[in-house]
ROSE-4610 file (N, C-alpha, C; in Angstrom, 1 decimal, always signed):
// ROSE-4610
residu = [X/X/X/X/X/X/X/X/X/X/X/X/X/X/X/X/X/X/X/X/X/X/X/X/X/X/X/X/X/X/X/X/X/X/X/X/X/X/X/X/X/X/X/X/X/X/X/X/X/X/X/X/X/X/X/X/X/X/X/X/X/X/X/X/X/X/X/X/X/X/X/X/X/X/X/X/X/X/X/X/X/X/X/X/X/X/X/X/X/X/X/X/X/X/X/X/X/X/X/X/X/X/X/X/X/X/X/X/X/X/X/X/X/X/X/X/X/X/X/X/X/X/X/X/X/X/X/X/X/X/X/X/X/X/X/X/X/X/X/X/X/X/X/X/X/X/X/X/X/X/X/X/X/X/X/X/X/X/X/X/X/X/X/X/X/X/X/X/X/X/X/X/X/X/X/X/X/X/X/X/X/X/X/X/X/X/X/X/X/X/X/X/X/X/X/X/X/X/X/X/X/X/X/X/X/X/X/X/X/X/X/X/X/X/X/X/X/X/X/X/X/X/X/X/X/X/X/X/X/X/X/X/X/X/X/X/X/X/X/X/X/X/X/X/X/X/X/X/X/X/X/X/X/X/X/X/X/X/X/X/X/X/X/X/X/X/X/X/X/X/X/X/X/X/X/X/X/X/X/X/X/X/X/X/X/X/X/X/X/X/X/X/X/X/X/X/X/X/X/X/X/X/X/X/X/X/X/X/X/X/X/X/X/X/X/X/X/X/X/X/X/X/X/X/X/X/X/X/X/X/X/X/X/X/X/X/X/X/X/X/X/X/X/X/X/X/X/X/X/X/X/X/X/X/X/X/X/X/X/X/X/X/X/X/X/X/X/X/X/X/X/X/X/X/X/X/X/X/X/X/X/X/X/X/X/X/X/X/X/X/X/X/X/X/X/X/X/X/X/X/X/X/X/X/X/X/X/X/X/X/X/X/X/X/X/X/X/X/X/X/X/X/X/X/X/X/X/X/X/X/X/X/X/X/X/X/X/X/X/X/X/X/X/X/X/X/X/X/X/X/X/X/X/X/X/X/X/X/X/X/X/X/X/X/X/X/X/X/X/X/X/X/X/X/X/X/X/X/X/X/X/X/X/X/X/X/X/X/X/X/X/X/X/X/X/X/X/X/X/X/X/X/X/X/X/X/X/X/X/X/X/X/X/X/X/X/X/X/X/X/X/X/X/X/X/X/X/X/X/X/X/X/X/X/X/X/X/X/X/X/X/X/X/X/X/X/X/X/X/X/X/X/X/X/X/X/X/X/X/X/X/X/X/X/X/X/X/X/X/X/X/X/X/X/X/X/X/X/X/X/X/X/X/X/X/X/X/X/X/X/X/X/X/X/X/X/X/X/X/X/X/X/X/X/X/X/X/X/X/X/X/X/X/X/X/X/X/X/X/X/X/X/X/X/X/X/X/X/X/X/X/X/X/X/X/X/X/X/X/X/X/X/X/X/X/X/X/X/X/X/X/X/X/X/X/X/X/X/X/X/X/X/X/X/X/X/X/X/X/X/X/X/X/X/X/X/X/X/X/X/X/X/X/X/X/X/X/X/X/X/X/X/X/X/X/X/X/X/X/X/X/X]
num = [1/1/1/2/2/2/3/3/3/4/4/4/5/5/5/6/6/6/7/7/7/8/8/8/9/9/9/10/10/10/11/11/11/12/12/12/13/13/13/14/14/14/15/15/15/16/16/16/17/17/17/18/18/18/19/19/19/20/20/20/21/21/21/22/22/22/23/23/23/24/24/24/25/25/25/26/26/26/27/27/27/28/28/28/29/29/29/30/30/30/31/31/31/32/32/32/33/33/33/34/34/34/35/35/35/36/36/36/37/37/37/38/38/38/39/39/39/40/40/40/41/41/41/42/42/42/43/43/43/44/44/44/45/45/45/46/46/46/47/47/47/48/48/48/49/49/49/50/50/50/51/51/51/52/52/52/53/53/53/54/54/54/55/55/55/56/56/56/57/57/57/58/58/58/59/59/59/60/60/60/61/61/61/62/62/62/63/63/63/64/64/64/65/65/65/66/66/66/67/67/67/68/68/68/69/69/69/70/70/70/71/71/71/72/72/72/73/73/73/74/74/74/75/75/75/76/76/76/77/77/77/78/78/78/79/79/79/80/80/80/81/81/81/82/82/82/83/83/83/84/84/84/85/85/85/86/86/86/87/87/87/88/88/88/89/89/89/90/90/90/91/91/91/92/92/92/93/93/93/94/94/94/95/95/95/96/96/96/97/97/97/98/98/98/99/99/99/100/100/100/101/101/101/102/102/102/103/103/103/104/104/104/105/105/105/106/106/106/107/107/107/108/108/108/109/109/109/110/110/110/111/111/111/112/112/112/113/113/113/114/114/114/115/115/115/116/116/116/117/117/117/118/118/118/119/119/119/120/120/120/121/121/121/122/122/122/123/123/123/124/124/124/125/125/125/126/126/126/127/127/127/128/128/128/129/129/129/130/130/130/131/131/131/132/132/132/133/133/133/134/134/134/135/135/135/136/136/136/137/137/137/138/138/138/139/139/139/140/140/140/141/141/141/142/142/142/143/143/143/144/144/144/145/145/145/146/146/146/147/147/147/148/148/148/149/149/149/150/150/150/151/151/151/152/152/152/153/153/153/154/154/154/155/155/155/156/156/156/157/157/157/158/158/158/159/159/159/160/160/160/161/161/161/162/162/162/163/163/163/164/164/164/165/165/165/166/166/166/167/167/167/168/168/168/169/169/169/170/170/170/171/171/171/172/172/172/173/173/173/174/174/174/175/175/175/176/176/176/177/177/177/178/178/178/179/179/179/180/180/180/181/181/181/182/182/182/183/183/183/184/184/184/185/185/185/186/186/186/187/187/187/188/188/188/189/189/189/190/190/190/191/191/191/192/192/192/193/193/193/194/194/194/195/195/195/196/196/196/197/197/197/198/198/198/199/199/199/200/200/200/201/201/201/202/202/202/203/203/203/204/204/204/205/205/205/206/206/206/207/207/207/208/208/208/209/209/209/210/210/210/211/211/211/212/212/212/213/213/213/214/214/214/215/215/215/216/216/216/217/217/217/218/218/218/219/219/219/220/220/220/221/221/221/222/222/222/223/223/223/224/224/224/225/225/225/226/226/226/227/227/227/228/228/228/229/229/229/230/230/230/231/231/231/232/232/232/233/233/233/234/234/234]
x = [+2.6/+2.7/+1.6/+2.4/+1.4/+1.9/+0.5/+1.1/+2.5/+2.3/+3.7/+5.2/+4.7/+6.3/+6.5/+5.5/+5.7/+6.5/+5.4/+6.0/+7.2/+8.2/+9.8/+10.3/+9.6/+11.1/+11.0/+10.1/+10.1/+10.9/+11.0/+11.8/+13.3/+13.6/+14.7/+15.8/+15.2/+16.2/+16.2/+15.6/+15.1/+16.5/+16.7/+18.0/+17.7/+18.1/+18.0/+18.4/+19.6/+20.2/+19.1/+18.8/+17.6/+16.5/+16.2/+14.8/+14.8/+15.7/+15.7/+15.7/+16.7/+16.6/+15.2/+14.5/+12.9/+12.3/+12.4/+11.6/+11.3/+12.7/+13.1/+12.8/+12.8/+12.5/+10.9/+9.9/+8.2/+7.8/+8.5/+7.9/+7.2/+7.7/+6.7/+6.8/+7.1/+6.8/+5.5/+5.7/+3.9/+3.7/+2.4/+1.7/+2.3/+3.0/+3.9/+2.9/+2.7/+1.9/+2.0/+3.3/+3.1/+3.4/+3.2/+2.8/+2.4/+4.0/+3.1/+3.8/+4.1/+4.3/+5.7/+5.9/+7.1/+7.1/+8.9/+9.8/+10.6/+10.8/+11.7/+12.9/+12.9/+14.4/+14.7/+13.2/+13.9/+14.1/+14.6/+14.9/+13.8/+13.4/+12.1/+11.9/+13.3/+13.9/+13.5/+13.6/+13.8/+12.6/+11.6/+10.3/+9.1/+9.6/+9.2/+10.1/+11.1/+11.6/+10.8/+10.4/+9.5/+8.0/+7.6/+6.3/+5.9/+7.4/+7.4/+6.7/+7.8/+7.5/+6.3/+5.6/+4.4/+3.2/+3.0/+2.0/+1.0/+0.8/-0.4/-1.1/-0.9/-1.3/-2.8/-4.1/-5.2/-4.9/-6.4/-6.4/-7.0/-7.3/-7.5/-5.6/-5.1/-3.7/-3.0/-3.3/-3.0/-3.7/-5.1/-6.0/-5.1/-4.2/-3.5/-2.1/-2.1/-0.5/-0.9/-2.3/-2.6/-2.9/-2.9/-3.3/-2.6/-1.1/-0.1/+0.7/+1.0/+1.6/+2.9/+3.1/+5.2/+4.6/+5.4/+5.3/+5.5/+6.7/+7.1/+6.1/+4.9/+4.1/+3.0/+2.8/+1.7/+2.2/+3.2/+3.8/+4.3/+4.6/+4.4/+3.0/+2.0/+0.6/+0.0/+0.4/+0.0/+0.9/+2.1/+2.8/+2.5/+1.7/+0.9/-0.5/-0.7/-1.9/-2.3/-1.3/-0.7/-0.6/+0.1/+0.7/-0.3/-1.1/-2.8/-3.2/-4.1/-4.7/-3.8/-2.7/-2.6/-2.5/-2.7/-3.0/-4.2/-5.3/-6.4/-7.4/-8.7/-9.7/-10.4/-11.6/-12.9/-13.2/-13.1/-13.9/-13.0/-12.4/-11.2/-10.6/-10.6/-10.5/-10.7/-12.2/-13.5/-13.0/-13.2/-12.9/-11.6/-10.7/-9.3/-9.4/-10.3/-10.4/-11.5/-12.1/-13.3/-12.2/-11.6/-10.7/-9.9/-9.4/-8.4/-9.4/-10.9/-11.3/-11.4/-11.5/-12.2/-11.0/-9.9/-8.7/-7.9/-8.5/-7.5/-7.3/-7.9/-7.3/-6.4/-5.6/-4.3/-3.4/-4.0/-2.9/-2.4/-1.4/-1.3/-0.2/+0.1/+2.0/+2.1/+2.5/+2.8/+3.5/+4.3/+5.0/+3.8/+3.3/+2.1/+1.2/+0.4/-0.2/+0.3/+1.6/+2.2/+2.1/+2.8/+3.1/+1.8/+0.7/-1.1/-2.3/-1.7/-3.5/-3.8/-2.4/-3.0/-2.9/-1.7/-1.9/-3.2/-4.1/-5.5/-6.8/-6.9/-8.0/-7.8/-6.6/-6.5/-6.7/-6.2/-6.0/-7.7/-8.2/-9.6/-10.9/-10.6/-11.8/-11.3/-10.7/-9.8/-11.1/-12.2/-13.4/-14.7/-13.9/-15.6/-15.7/-17.1/-17.3/-16.6/-16.3/-15.5/-16.3/-17.1/-17.8/-16.4/-16.5/-15.3/-14.4/-13.9/-12.4/-13.5/-14.7/-15.0/-15.2/-15.7/-15.4/-14.2/-13.4/-11.9/-11.5/-11.5/-11.2/-11.1/-12.7/-13.2/-13.1/-12.4/-11.9/-11.6/-11.6/-10.9/-9.6/-9.6/-7.9/-7.2/-6.2/-5.1/-4.8/-4.6/-4.4/-5.1/-6.4/-7.7/-7.9/-7.3/-7.3/-6.0/-5.1/-3.6/-4.1/-4.8/-5.2/-5.9/-7.1/-7.8/-7.1/-5.7/-5.1/-4.5/-3.6/-2.3/-3.1/-4.8/-5.3/-5.4/-5.3/-5.4/-3.9/-3.1/-1.6/-1.2/-2.6/-2.5/-3.7/-4.7/-5.3/-4.9/-3.7/-2.7/-1.9/-1.5/-0.6/-1.4/-3.0/-3.5/-4.1/-3.7/-4.4/-5.1/-6.3/-7.3/-6.8/-6.9/-6.5/-7.6/-8.8/-10.2/-10.3/-10.0/-10.4/-9.0/-8.1/-7.2/-7.1/-7.5/-7.4/-8.9/-9.9/-11.1/-10.8/-9.6/-9.7/-8.6/-7.2/-6.7/-7.4/-8.6/-9.5/-9.8/-10.6/-10.8/-9.9/-8.4/-7.1/-6.4/-7.0/-6.2/-6.2/-7.1/-7.2/-6.8/-6.2/-6.3/-5.0/-4.8/-3.6/-2.2/-2.4/-1.5/-0.6/+1.2/+1.8/+2.0/+1.7/+2.1/+0.5/+0.1/-1.2/-0.6/-0.4/+0.5/+1.3/+2.0/+3.1/+2.7/+2.0/+1.1/+0.2/-0.4/-1.1/-0.2/+0.8/+1.7/+2.4/+2.5/+3.2/+2.1/+1.0/+0.2/+0.1/-0.1/+0.1/+1.1/+2.2/+3.3/+3.7/+2.7/+3.0/+1.7/+0.5/-0.5/+0.2/+1.3/+1.9/+2.6/+3.5/+4.2/+3.3/+2.5/+1.4/+0.5/+0.1/-0.3/+0.0/+0.9/+1.2/+0.3/-0.5/-1.2/-2.2/-2.8/-3.6/-3.1/-1.6/-1.5/-1.4/-0.9/-0.6/-2.1/-3.1/-4.1/-4.9/-4.3/-4.8/-4.1/-2.8/-2.2/-2.6/-3.0/-3.5/-4.5/-5.4/-6.9/-6.5/-5.6/-5.6/-4.3/-3.5/-1.9/-2.2/-2.9/-2.9/-3.3/-4.2/-4.7/-3.7/-3.0/-1.7/-1.3/-0.9/+0.3/+1.5/+2.6/+4.0/+4.4/+4.1/+5.1/+4.2/+2.8/+2.3/+2.8/+2.9/+3.4/+4.8/+5.5/+6.9/+7.2/+6.4/+6.4/+5.6/+4.6/+3.8/+4.3/+5.6/+5.7/+7.4/+7.6/+9.6/+10.1/+9.3/+9.7/+9.5/+9.0/+8.7/+9.8/+10.3/+11.1/+11.7/+13.0/+13.5/+13.2/+13.0/+12.4/+11.0/+10.5/+9.1/+8.9/+9.2/+9.3/+9.7/+10.9/+11.4/+10.3/+9.9/+8.5/+7.4/+7.0/+6.2/+6.7/+7.6/+8.1/+8.4/+9.1/+9.4/+7.7/+6.3/+5.5/+5.0/+6.2/+6.3/+5.6/+4.6/+4.3/+2.4]
y = [+26.7/+25.7/+26.3/+26.2/+26.4/+25.7/+25.4/+24.7/+25.5/+26.3/+27.2/+26.9/+26.8/+26.5/+24.9/+23.8/+22.3/+22.4/+23.4/+22.6/+23.0/+24.4/+24.8/+23.8/+23.1/+22.5/+20.9/+20.6/+19.4/+19.6/+21.1/+21.4/+22.1/+22.2/+22.5/+21.2/+19.9/+18.9/+17.6/+18.7/+18.5/+18.0/+16.9/+16.3/+15.9/+16.5/+16.8/+14.9/+14.7/+13.2/+12.3/+12.4/+11.2/+11.4/+12.7/+12.6/+12.3/+12.0/+11.6/+9.4/+9.2/+8.1/+7.4/+8.3/+8.2/+8.1/+8.8/+8.8/+7.4/+7.1/+5.3/+4.5/+4.3/+3.2/+3.4/+4.6/+4.1/+4.3/+3.6/+3.7/+4.9/+6.0/+6.9/+7.3/+6.7/+6.9/+6.1/+6.6/+6.5/+4.9/+5.1/+3.5/+2.9/+3.5/+2.7/+2.9/+2.2/+2.4/+4.0/+4.8/+5.8/+6.7/+6.7/+7.7/+8.8/+9.5/+11.4/+11.9/+10.9/+11.1/+12.3/+13.3/+14.4/+14.1/+13.7/+13.6/+14.7/+15.2/+16.1/+15.6/+14.3/+13.9/+13.3/+13.3/+13.2/+11.8/+11.5/+10.0/+9.6/+8.5/+8.4/+9.3/+9.0/+9.6/+10.8/+11.1/+13.1/+13.3/+12.5/+12.7/+13.0/+11.2/+11.5/+12.5/+13.1/+14.0/+15.2/+15.7/+16.6/+16.4/+15.1/+15.3/+15.4/+14.4/+14.8/+15.9/+17.4/+18.2/+19.3/+18.6/+19.5/+18.3/+17.2/+16.1/+17.2/+18.9/+19.1/+19.9/+19.7/+19.9/+19.6/+20.8/+20.7/+19.6/+18.7/+18.2/+19.1/+20.7/+21.1/+21.3/+21.2/+21.7/+20.0/+19.5/+17.9/+17.4/+18.1/+18.1/+18.5/+20.0/+20.3/+19.8/+19.1/+18.6/+16.8/+16.0/+15.2/+15.5/+16.7/+16.9/+17.5/+17.1/+17.8/+16.7/+17.3/+16.4/+15.7/+16.4/+15.8/+14.9/+13.7/+12.1/+12.7/+12.8/+13.1/+14.2/+15.4/+15.7/+14.7/+13.9/+13.1/+11.9/+11.8/+10.9/+11.6/+12.6/+13.4/+13.4/+13.7/+13.7/+12.5/+11.5/+10.2/+10.0/+10.1/+10.0/+11.1/+11.9/+13.1/+12.6/+11.5/+11.1/+10.0/+9.1/+8.0/+8.6/+9.8/+10.1/+10.6/+11.4/+11.7/+10.5/+9.7/+9.0/+8.2/+7.6/+7.0/+7.3/+9.3/+9.7/+10.6/+10.0/+10.7/+9.6/+10.1/+9.2/+8.5/+7.7/+7.0/+7.9/+8.8/+10.2/+10.8/+11.3/+11.8/+10.9/+9.6/+8.4/+8.0/+8.3/+7.9/+9.3/+10.6/+11.4/+11.2/+11.0/+10.5/+9.4/+8.4/+7.3/+7.6/+8.5/+9.3/+10.0/+10.6/+11.3/+11.0/+10.0/+9.0/+8.2/+8.0/+7.2/+8.0/+9.5/+10.4/+10.8/+9.9/+10.6/+9.3/+8.2/+7.0/+7.7/+8.4/+8.7/+9.6/+9.6/+10.6/+9.6/+8.5/+7.4/+6.5/+7.0/+6.6/+6.1/+5.5/+4.3/+3.7/+2.9/+1.8/+2.0/+3.0/+3.6/+4.0/+5.0/+5.6/+4.8/+3.8/+3.2/+2.1/+1.6/+0.9/+1.0/+2.9/+3.5/+3.9/+3.3/+3.8/+2.9/+2.1/+1.3/+0.4/+0.0/-1.1/-0.3/+1.1/+1.9/+2.6/+2.8/+3.7/+3.0/+2.6/+1.4/+0.6/-0.2/-1.5/-1.4/-0.4/-0.7/-0.3/+0.7/+1.2/-0.3/-0.9/-1.9/-3.1/-3.0/-4.5/-5.0/-4.3/-4.7/-4.2/-3.6/-2.8/-4.1/-4.0/-4.2/-4.0/-4.7/-4.5/-4.6/-4.1/-4.2/-2.8/-2.4/-1.1/-1.9/-3.1/-3.6/-4.4/-5.1/-6.2/-5.0/-3.2/-2.8/-2.1/-1.9/-1.7/-2.3/-4.0/-5.0/-5.2/-4.7/-5.0/-3.3/-2.8/-1.1/-1.6/-0.4/-0.4/+0.1/+0.7/+1.1/+0.3/+0.4/-0.6/-0.3/+1.1/+1.2/+1.0/+1.1/+0.9/-0.8/-1.5/-3.1/-2.9/-2.5/-2.5/-2.0/-0.8/-0.2/-1.8/-2.1/-3.5/-4.7/-4.7/-6.1/-5.7/-4.7/-4.1/-4.0/-3.7/-3.0/-4.1/-5.6/-6.9/-6.6/-6.2/-6.3/-6.4/-5.0/-5.2/-6.6/-6.9/-7.7/-9.1/-9.2/-10.8/-10.8/-9.0/-9.0/-9.4/-9.1/-9.4/-10.5/-11.8/-13.0/-13.6/-12.3/-12.7/-12.4/-13.9/-14.3/-14.2/-14.1/-14.2/-13.6/-12.7/-11.2/-11.5/-11.6/-11.5/-12.6/-13.9/-14.9/-15.1/-14.0/-13.7/-12.5/-11.5/-10.7/-11.7/-12.4/-13.3/-14.1/-14.3/-15.6/-14.3/-13.3/-12.1/-11.7/-11.5/-11.0/-12.1/-13.4/-14.4/-14.2/-13.4/-13.2/-11.6/-10.8/-9.7/-9.8/-8.8/-8.6/-7.7/-7.0/-6.2/-6.7/-6.8/-7.5/-6.8/-5.4/-5.1/-5.5/-5.7/-6.7/-8.2/-8.6/-10.0/-9.8/-8.7/-9.1/-8.3/-7.4/-7.4/-8.4/-9.0/-10.4/-11.2/-11.5/-12.2/-12.7/-10.8/-10.4/-10.5/-10.9/-10.7/-12.4/-13.1/-14.6/-15.0/-14.0/-14.5/-14.5/-12.9/-12.6/-13.3/-14.4/-15.1/-16.3/-16.4/-17.8/-18.1/-16.6/-16.8/-17.2/-16.3/-16.6/-17.8/-18.6/-20.0/-20.8/-21.5/-22.1/-22.7/-23.9/-24.7/-24.1/-22.5/-22.1/-21.5/-21.6/-21.1/-22.2/-23.5/-24.5/-24.9/-24.4/-24.8/-24.5/-22.6/-21.8/-22.1/-22.7/-23.1/-24.2/-25.4/-26.4/-26.1/-24.8/-25.3/-24.3/-23.1/-22.1/-22.2/-23.1/-23.3/-22.8/-23.6/-23.9/-22.2/-21.4/-20.3/-19.0/-19.1/-17.8/-17.6/-16.8/-16.2/-16.6/-16.7/-17.2/-16.0/-14.2/-13.5/-13.6/-14.1/-13.9/-15.1/-16.1/-17.7/-17.6/-17.1/-16.8/-15.4/-15.0/-13.9/-15.0/-15.4/-16.2/-17.7/-17.7/-19.4/-18.9/-17.5/-17.0/-17.4/-17.7/-18.1/-19.6/-20.4/-21.9/-22.4/-23.6/-24.2/-24.5/-24.4/-24.4/-25.4/-27.0/-27.9/-27.8/-26.9/-27.0/-26.0/-24.8/-23.6/-24.3/-25.1/-25.6/-26.8/-27.2/-28.1/-27.5/-26.6/-25.0/-25.0/-23.9/-23.8/-24.7/-25.6/-26.7/-27.4/-27.4/-27.7/-29.5/-29.8/-31.1/-31.1/-30.5/-30.1/-30.5]
z = [+11.5/+10.5/+9.8/+8.2/+7.4/+5.9/+5.0/+3.6/+3.2/+3.3/+2.7/+3.0/+4.6/+5.7/+4.5/+4.8/+4.8/+3.2/+2.6/+1.2/+0.6/+1.3/+0.9/+1.7/+3.1/+3.8/+3.0/+1.9/+1.6/-0.3/-0.7/-1.4/-0.9/+0.0/+0.5/+0.1/+0.4/-0.2/-1.7/-2.6/-3.7/-4.2/-5.0/-6.1/-7.0/-7.8/-9.1/-9.7/-9.4/-9.8/-9.0/-7.9/-7.3/-7.8/-8.4/-9.2/-10.6/-11.0/-12.5/-12.3/-11.0/-11.1/-10.7/-9.6/-8.9/-10.6/-11.7/-12.2/-13.6/-13.1/-13.8/-13.6/-11.3/-10.7/-10.2/-10.6/-10.0/-12.0/-12.5/-13.9/-14.6/-14.5/-14.5/-16.7/-17.4/-19.0/-19.1/-20.2/-21.3/-21.2/-20.9/-20.2/-19.4/-18.6/-17.1/-16.0/-15.0/-14.1/-13.5/-13.5/-13.0/-13.8/-14.9/-16.1/-15.5/-15.7/-15.1/-14.0/-12.9/-11.8/-12.0/-11.1/-11.0/-9.4/-9.8/-8.3/-8.0/-6.5/-6.5/-6.4/-6.2/-5.6/-3.9/-3.3/-2.1/-1.8/-0.1/+0.0/+0.9/+1.5/+1.8/+3.7/+4.4/+5.3/+5.7/+4.5/+4.5/+4.4/+3.6/+3.6/+5.2/+5.6/+7.0/+8.3/+7.7/+8.4/+8.4/+7.4/+6.9/+7.7/+7.9/+8.0/+9.6/+10.0/+11.8/+11.9/+11.4/+11.8/+11.4/+11.1/+10.4/+10.3/+11.7/+11.5/+12.4/+12.3/+13.0/+11.7/+10.7/+9.4/+9.5/+8.9/+8.6/+8.0/+7.6/+6.3/+5.5/+5.5/+4.2/+3.9/+4.3/+3.5/+3.3/+4.1/+3.3/+2.4/+1.6/+0.1/-0.5/-0.2/-1.1/-1.5/-1.0/-0.9/-1.7/-1.3/-2.0/-3.5/-3.8/-5.2/-5.9/-5.0/-6.0/-7.4/-8.1/-9.1/-8.5/-7.7/-7.0/-6.4/-6.4/-5.7/-4.2/-3.5/-2.5/-1.9/-2.3/-1.7/-1.4/-2.5/-1.8/-0.5/-0.9/+0.0/+1.6/+1.3/+2.5/+3.6/+2.5/+3.1/+3.8/+3.5/+3.6/+5.4/+4.9/+6.3/+7.6/+7.3/+8.3/+8.7/+7.6/+7.8/+9.3/+9.0/+9.6/+11.0/+11.0/+12.4/+13.0/+12.7/+13.2/+13.1/+12.4/+12.7/+13.8/+14.2/+15.4/+16.6/+16.6/+18.0/+18.2/+17.2/+17.4/+18.0/+18.4/+19.2/+18.1/+18.5/+17.9/+16.7/+17.1/+16.3/+15.0/+15.3/+14.5/+13.6/+14.1/+13.1/+12.1/+12.6/+11.5/+10.7/+11.0/+10.2/+8.8/+9.3/+9.1/+7.6/+8.2/+7.3/+6.1/+6.6/+5.2/+4.3/+4.7/+4.2/+3.8/+3.6/+3.1/+1.8/+1.9/+1.2/-0.2/+0.3/-0.5/-1.5/-1.4/-1.9/-3.0/-2.8/-3.0/-4.4/-5.0/-6.9/-6.7/-5.3/-5.2/-4.5/-4.3/-3.7/-4.2/-5.2/-6.5/-7.0/-6.2/-6.5/-5.1/-5.7/-4.3/-3.2/-3.3/-1.8/-1.1/-1.6/-1.1/-0.6/-1.5/-0.4/+0.3/+0.4/+1.3/+2.6/+2.4/+3.7/+4.2/+4.0/+4.1/+4.8/+3.6/+3.8/+4.9/+5.3/+5.9/+8.3/+7.9/+9.2/+9.3/+8.1/+8.9/+8.2/+7.2/+6.5/+7.4/+7.5/+8.0/+9.3/+10.0/+11.5/+11.8/+11.5/+11.6/+10.9/+10.4/+10.2/+11.1/+12.1/+12.4/+13.4/+14.0/+14.9/+14.0/+12.8/+12.3/+10.9/+9.9/+8.9/+7.4/+6.8/+5.9/+4.9/+3.9/+3.1/+1.7/+2.8/+1.5/+1.0/+1.8/+0.9/-0.2/-0.2/-1.4/-2.6/-1.9/-3.2/-3.8/-3.2/-4.0/-4.2/-3.8/-4.6/-5.6/-6.2/-7.4/-8.4/-7.7/-8.5/-9.5/-10.5/-12.0/-11.2/-10.8/-10.4/-9.9/-10.7/-9.6/-8.3/-7.6/-6.7/-5.7/-6.5/-5.0/-4.7/-5.5/-5.5/-4.6/-4.8/-3.7/-2.3/-2.3/-1.1/-0.2/-1.6/-0.3/+0.2/-1.2/-0.1/+0.8/+0.6/+1.7/+2.9/+2.9/+4.2/+5.3/+4.5/+5.5/+6.3/+6.0/+6.3/+8.2/+8.3/+10.0/+10.1/+9.6/+10.0/+10.2/+9.4/+9.2/+10.9/+10.8/+12.2/+13.4/+13.7/+14.4/+15.1/+13.7/+14.0/+13.0/+12.3/+11.5/+9.8/+9.8/+8.1/+7.1/+7.7/+6.6/+5.6/+6.3/+4.5/+3.5/+4.0/+3.3/+2.3/+2.8/+1.9/+0.9/+1.5/+0.6/-0.7/-0.2/-1.4/-2.1/-1.4/-2.6/-3.5/-3.2/-3.8/-5.4/-5.1/-5.8/-6.9/-6.8/-6.9/-7.9/-7.9/-8.9/-10.3/-10.7/-11.7/-12.6/-11.6/-11.7/-12.6/-13.9/-14.9/-14.3/-13.2/-12.6/-11.8/-12.4/-11.8/-10.0/-10.1/-9.2/-8.5/-8.7/-7.5/-7.3/-8.2/-7.9/-6.9/-6.9/-5.8/-4.4/-4.3/-3.1/-2.6/-3.3/-2.9/-2.4/-3.4/-2.9/-1.7/-1.4/+0.3/+1.2/+0.9/+2.1/+2.5/+1.1/+1.8/+2.1/+1.6/+2.3/+4.1/+3.9/+5.9/+6.7/+6.1/+6.4/+6.6/+6.0/+5.9/+7.2/+7.8/+8.8/+10.0/+10.0/+10.8/+11.2/+9.8/+9.8/+8.7/+8.5/+7.6/+6.8/+7.6/+6.8/+6.3/+6.8/+6.2/+4.5/+4.7/+3.9/+2.4/+2.9/+2.0/+1.7/+2.6/+1.8/+0.8/+0.9/-0.3/-1.4/-1.3/-2.5/-3.0/-2.1/-2.7/-3.8/-3.2/-4.0/-5.2/-5.3/-5.7/-6.9/-6.3/-6.9/-8.9/-9.4/-11.3/-11.6/-10.8/-11.2/-10.5/-10.2/-9.3/-10.5/-10.3/-11.2/-10.9/-11.8/-11.2/-10.0/-10.6/-9.4/-8.1/-7.9/-6.7/-6.0/-6.9/-6.1/-5.7/-6.1/-5.9/-4.3/-4.2/-3.3/-2.3/-2.2/-1.4/-0.9/-1.3/-0.6/-0.7/-0.7/-0.4/+1.0/+2.2/+3.7/+3.9/+2.9/+3.1/+3.1/+3.6/+3.2/+1.9/+2.1/+0.7/-0.5/+0.0/-0.5/-1.0/-0.2/-0.5/-1.6/-1.2/-2.5/-3.5/-3.4/-4.9/-5.8/-4.8/-5.1/-5.9/-5.0/-5.9/-7.0/-7.2/-7.9/-9.8/-9.4/-10.5/-10.8/-10.3/-10.0/-10.0/-8.8/-8.5/-7.4/-6.9/-5.3/-6.3]
């Protein structure tokens, strides 16, 4: 398996109509969060299928895919990284995490972050110090901040809610809607594990929460409680 073969396999599924739609959906216009991103027009299952075929590619080859201006190339790279991480031993997992952190500048759209952050970095940090998340959550990069909060998804699933709460507090004043959505999403998942902890967080921080973050956070609460928060009567 080679870089060229993997690249050709991705391009075999190119679809101009889908590419045009993706350019709009992922906000690639001037000043938008995905400015300059280029699409081949693949569906996510198609990218996953190619990644499954080429999951043995070297990090050197994955570096080339992450350097690509093509969105699906970078998404493919993180799918392969996730597959390799899940099969790796401790030493190789550490190598993959280092590689991931070295390339956060190319993990630069919400779907690429969401397909990888919790499965690589979040999993790796389950039993390790998490100072790197404190660094990422303060980053000027929207995508590094999203990597930070989304990495906590695996921790939530493991019943560890503390890091999500800590990072969510730091992101209350974030100016990016994509961060509001991701933080609210993680708070919603936290609430599935422990509703009282979510309600306690809301009681303290409700006045500071962006509306989008609140909507996502309360999505799974009982309807009467959700409406009370939305109407400001709780």
